C-alpha positions in Angstrom: 13.4 66.2 -24.5 12.7 62.9 -26.8 10.7 63.7 -30.1 8.7 61.4 -30.6 6.9 61.7 -26.8 6.8 65.0 -24.7 7.1 65.0 -21.0 3.3 66.4 -20.9 2.4 63.3 -23.4 4.4 61.0 -20.4 2.1 63.2 -17.9 -1.4 63.2 -19.5 -0.6 59.5 -20.6 -0.1 58.5 -16.8 -3.4 60.3 -16.4 -2.3 63.2 -13.9 -4.7 66.2 -14.1 -3.7 69.9 -15.5 -2.8 71.1 -12.3 0.1 68.4 -11.7 1.2 68.6 -15.3 1.2 72.1 -14.7 3.5 72.3 -11.3 5.7 70.0 -13.1 5.8 72.2 -16.1 6.9 75.7 -13.9 10.2 76.5 -14.6 12.1 77.0 -11.2 9.6 75.4 -9.6 10.7 72.5 -7.2 8.4 70.2 -5.3 9.1 69.8 -1.1 9.4 66.2 -1.2 12.4 65.3 -2.3 14.1 62.5 -1.9 15.6 62.9 1.7 17.4 59.7 2.1 18.7 56.8 -0.4 15.0 55.5 -1.6 14.2 52.0 -3.2 10.3 52.4 -4.6 9.1 49.0 -5.2 6.0 47.0 -4.7 5.6 45.9 -1.4 4.9 42.5 0.4 7.1 39.4 -0.1 8.5 41.1 -3.1 10.0 44.0 -1.4 10.9 42.3 1.0 13.1 40.2 -1.3 14.7 42.7 -2.9 15.8 44.3 0.5 17.4 40.9 1.5 18.9 40.2 -1.8 20.4 43.0 -2.8 20.9 45.9 0.4 21.1 42.8 3.6 22.7 40.4 2.4 25.0 42.7 0.0 25.5 44.6 3.1 25.0 47.7 0.9 24.5 50.5 3.4 27.8 49.8 5.5 29.8 49.7 1.8 28.2 52.5 0.6 27.5 54.6 3.6 24.0 55.1 2.5 21.0 54.6 5.0 18.1 53.1 2.8 14.2 54.0 3.1 11.6 52.2 0.7 8.6 53.1 -0.5 5.9 51.0 -1.5 3.0 51.1 -3.9 2.5 49.0 -7.8 4.5 50.0 -10.6 2.4 52.4 -12.5 2.2 54.7 -9.3 5.9 54.8 -8.6 6.2 55.9 -12.5 3.0 58.5 -11.9 5.4 59.7 -9.3 9.0 60.2 -10.6 7.5 61.6 -13.9 5.5 64.3 -11.9 8.8 65.3 -10.2 11.2 64.7 -13.1 14.4 65.6 -11.7 13.6 66.4 -8.1 12.9 62.7 -7.8 10.8 61.2 -4.8 13.4 58.0 -4.6 16.4 57.1 -6.2 16.0 53.5 -7.6 12.4 52.7 -8.7 11.9 48.5 -9.2 9.9 48.7 -12.6 9.2 46.8 -15.2 10.4 47.4 -18.8 6.8 49.6 -19.7 7.0 51.9 -17.2 11.4 52.1 -17.3 10.7 52.9 -21.4 7.8 55.9 -19.7 10.4 57.0 -18.1 13.2 57.2 -20.4 11.0 58.9 -22.8 10.1 61.7 -20.3 13.6 62.9 -20.4 13.3 61.1 -16.4 16.3 59.0 -16.2 20.1 58.7 -16.4 22.3 56.1 -17.8 24.4 53.5 -16.3 28.0 54.3 -15.4 29.6 51.1 -17.0 32.9 51.6 -15.5 30.4 51.1 -11.9 27.8 49.0 -13.2 30.4 46.3 -14.8 28.0 43.0 -14.5 25.7 44.6 -17.3 28.1 43.1 -19.8 27.0 39.6 -18.7 23.4 39.8 -19.2 21.3 37.7 -21.6 19.8 39.0 -24.4 16.1 40.4 -24.0 17.2 41.3 -20.4 17.8 44.7 -21.1 15.9 47.7 -22.9 18.0 48.9 -26.2 19.0 52.8 -26.3 16.3 55.1 -26.6 15.8 58.9 -26.1 19.5 59.6 -25.7 20.2 57.3 -23.2 22.9 54.0 -23.6 21.5 51.6 -21.4 19.5 52.7 -18.6 17.0 49.6 -17.8 18.4 46.2 -17.0 16.5 43.3 -15.2 17.6 41.4 -12.2 15.7 38.4 -13.3 13.7 36.5 -16.0 10.5 36.9 -15.6 7.6 35.1 -17.3 3.6 35.1 -18.1 2.3 32.2 -18.9 -0.9 30.1 -18.0 -1.2 29.0 -14.3 -3.4 26.4 -13.9 -4.8 24.1 -11.0 -4.1 20.5 -11.9 -6.1 19.2 -9.8 -9.5 21.3 -11.4 -8.0 21.6 -15.0 -7.6 18.5 -15.5 -6.9 19.0 -19.5 -3.5 20.9 -19.6 -4.0 24.4 -21.2 -3.2 24.7 -25.0 -4.5 28.4 -24.6 -5.4 31.7 -23.4 -9.0 30.8 -24.7 -9.2 28.2 -22.3 -10.4 30.6 -19.6 -13.3 31.3 -21.2 -14.7 27.0 -20.4 -17.7 27.2 -18.6 -16.3 24.5 -17.0 -14.4 26.7 -15.3 -16.9 29.9 -14.4 -16.2 32.2 -11.5 -12.6 29.9 -10.9 -10.5 32.3 -13.8 -9.0 35.3 -13.1 -7.2 38.5 -14.8 -4.7 40.5 -14.1 -5.6 44.6 -13.0 -4.8 46.9 -15.9 -3.1 49.3 -13.2 -0.8 45.9 -12.1 0.4 43.8 -15.6 -2.9 43.5 -17.1 -1.5 46.8 -19.3 1.0 43.9 -20.8 -1.3 41.1 -21.4 -3.6 43.2 -22.9 -1.2 43.7 -25.9 0.6 40.4 -25.9 -3.2 38.9 -26.3 -4.4 41.1 -28.3 -1.4 40.6 -31.0 -1.7 36.5 -30.5 -5.0 37.5 -32.1 -4.4 38.9 -34.6 -4.5 42.8 -33.2 -1.7 45.2 -32.7 -0.6 47.8 -30.5 -2.4 50.2 -32.8 -5.8 47.7 -33.1 -6.4 47.0 -29.6 -10.0 45.2 -30.5 -9.2 41.7 -30.7 -7.6 41.8 -27.0 -9.9 44.2 -25.4 -13.3 41.9 -26.6 -11.5 38.6 -25.2 -10.8 39.9 -21.8 -14.0 41.7 -21.4 -15.9 38.0 -22.7 -13.9 36.4 -19.8 -15.1 39.0 -17.2 -19.1 39.3 -18.9 -19.4 35.8 -19.5 -17.5 33.6 -17.7 -17.1 36.0 -14.6 -13.2 36.4 -14.5 -12.2 37.9 -11.2 -9.6 41.0 -11.4 -6.9 40.5 -9.6 -4.8 43.8 -8.1 -1.3 42.1 -7.3 1.0 39.1 -6.6 0.4 38.6 -3.3 -3.5 38.0 -3.5 -3.3 36.0 -6.4 -1.1 33.4 -4.5 -3.3 33.4 -1.5 -6.0 33.0 -4.1 -4.1 30.1 -5.4 -3.6 28.6 -2.4 -6.6 28.4 -1.0 -7.9 27.5 -4.2 -10.8 30.2 -4.8 -9.1 30.5 -8.7 -8.4 28.0 -10.8 -7.0 29.3 -13.7 -4.8 32.8 -15.0 -2.2 34.3 -16.6 0.6 34.9 -13.8 4.2 34.4 -13.5 6.5 31.4 -14.2 8.3 32.1 -10.5 5.4 32.4 -8.7 3.8 29.2 -9.9 7.5 27.4 -8.9 6.6 28.9 -5.8 3.5 28.0 -4.9 4.5 24.2 -6.2 7.0 24.8 -3.4 4.5 25.0 -1.0 2.4 21.7 -2.3 -0.4 23.9 -4.2 -1.5 21.8 -7.1 0.1 24.2 -9.8 1.7 24.2 -12.6 2.4 26.7 -15.5 2.4 26.4 -19.8 2.9 29.0 -22.5 0.6 29.4 -24.6 0.8 32.1 -27.4 0.3 35.3 -25.9 2.9 35.2 -23.2 5.2 37.5 -22.6 8.6 37.9 -20.7 9.9 41.1 -18.8 11.8 42.0 -15.7 12.3 43.8 -13.1 14.6 46.2 -13.0 16.1 49.4 -11.3 16.5 52.5 -13.3 18.4 55.5 -12.1 15.8 58.9 -11.4 17.7 62.0 -13.2 18.7 64.5 -10.0 19.2 62.2 -7.4 21.5 62.9 -4.8 22.6 59.4 -4.2 23.7 59.1 -7.5 27.0 57.4 -6.9 25.7 54.9 -4.3 22.9 53.8 -7.1 25.2 53.2 -9.2 26.6 51.0 -7.3 23.5 49.4 -6.0 22.5 48.6 -10.0 25.3 46.9 -10.3 24.5 44.8 -7.0 21.6 43.8 -8.4 23.1 42.4 -11.7 25.7 40.5 -9.4 25.2 36.7 -10.3 25.7 35.3 -6.9 23.2 37.9 -5.3 20.5 37.2 -7.9 20.6 33.5 -7.1 19.3 34.5 -3.5 15.9 36.1 -5.6 16.2 32.9 -7.4 16.0 30.9 -4.2 13.3 33.2 -2.8 11.0 33.9 -6.2 12.0 31.1 -8.3 12.7 33.5 -11.3 16.0 32.2 -13.3 18.7 35.1 -12.8 19.4 37.4 -15.8 23.0 37.5 -15.4 24.5 34.6 -18.0 27.2 33.7 -15.2 25.2 32.6 -12.8 24.8 29.1 -11.7 21.8 27.2 -10.3 22.2 24.4 -7.8 20.5 21.5 -9.0 17.8 21.8 -7.2 16.4 24.7 -8.8 18.0 23.8 -12.2 14.3 23.5 -13.6 13.6 27.1 -12.9 15.6 27.6 -16.0 13.5 28.9 -19.1 14.1 26.6 -22.6 14.1 27.9 -25.6 11.2 26.5 -26.6 9.4 28.0 -23.9 10.8 31.7 -25.4 9.6 30.8 -28.6 5.7 31.8 -27.9 6.7 34.9 -26.2 5.1 38.1 -27.8 7.0 40.8 -28.5 6.2 44.0 -26.7 6.5 47.8 -27.9 6.9 49.2 -24.8 6.7 52.6 -26.6 3.3 52.6 -28.5 1.8 50.4 -25.2 2.8 53.6 -23.3 1.3 55.9 -26.2 -1.9 54.4 -26.0 -1.8 53.8 -21.9 -4.7 56.3 -20.5 -6.7 55.6 -24.0 -6.8 52.0 -23.5 -7.4 52.2 -19.9 -10.2 54.5 -20.3 -11.8 51.3 -22.6 -10.9 48.8 -19.8 -12.7 50.3 -17.4 -15.6 50.8 -19.9 -15.5 47.9 -21.8 -14.3 45.1 -19.5 -14.8 46.3 -15.9 -18.1 48.7 -16.7 
C-alpha cells in the first residue's frame, strides 16, 4: 500500500461506512459479486453508447479477442467506490474514469500497470493526457480524449462575451446559471476555481465561498450529469455554466446558440480506462486499452462528441479541425493535484453539502 494514503484512507474518503470498510479488509473474505464477464463501467446515456460504438462495435472487439462485453452504467464516484470496496476482486474489468478517481484507485492499490508491449499506442500520447507514475505503478491511466471544462454560454441571452467564471454571479443571469454537482465533476471545478481565486488544495475557502454565493444569491441550478445539462442548454433553461468543450460543439452542431471561453479556473482532464487489479480478463483488458488509444478509433469519439483525440498521430478531417485545442486555450488551465483532491474529498463534500446546498 502506498505510504501516503492507505486503502482504509481511500475507503473513508469515498464515504464508505465502517461495515463496508471491515468487509473489504477481511483477509480471506471475498464478495460474491465479482465480474462474471468482461465489464466496462462508465456513465450511461449518450457517453456510454459512444464508448460502446467506438471501441467495442467499430473495433470488432468481442470477436477479435473472444470477449462477451457487459456494461455497468453509473457516475464516476460510484464506480470508484465500488472498485475500491472490492479491491482485488473487481466488479468491473475496465472503468471509464477521470483523472481524480483513477489516481484514487492507484493510491488504494486497486489498479495494475498497462503492458506497454500490448498497449503500444501509449507511446503516441500527447503531453498531459496520461498520469505520472505513482504508488509503484508506471503507466496505469491514459485519456482517449482531451476534455476541457470552460465556461459555456448562450450567445443569444449572454450578449457580452464572458471573461471570468465570476460572470456567473451577474444579477442579469439570476436563475439561469448552473454548476456541476460535487459527485459529478463539481469537485474538480471547485479546486480549479479555488486556485484561480488564490486558494490551494489545503485551503478551499475562496472557491467554496464563491460557489455558495452563486447558489444562494444567484439561484444557480445544480446539474447532476452531462445529459441533463445538454437538455437544459437546448431548452434555454440555463444560459451559462462550467461545461465541456466537446459538448459545447455538439450543441452548436444541433443549432443551439452557445459558445465556450476558457477563463482562469478552467481545467483539462481526460476520460480513460485503467485496468482493475485482479480482473479475470487481464489479456483482453490490455488489448481494449490499446484500442481506446488508437488514433483511428479516437476519431470516431471525436466525431460523436467533438473532443479532440489524445493520440498525436490522429488527423482531424477539415470539418472537425476547429475542435483541436490551441496553445492559448491551454494557458488558462489550472493544474490539479489529484492526490490532494482525494485526501480532502470527504471533508469538502461535507462542507459543500452544508455551505453550498444547505
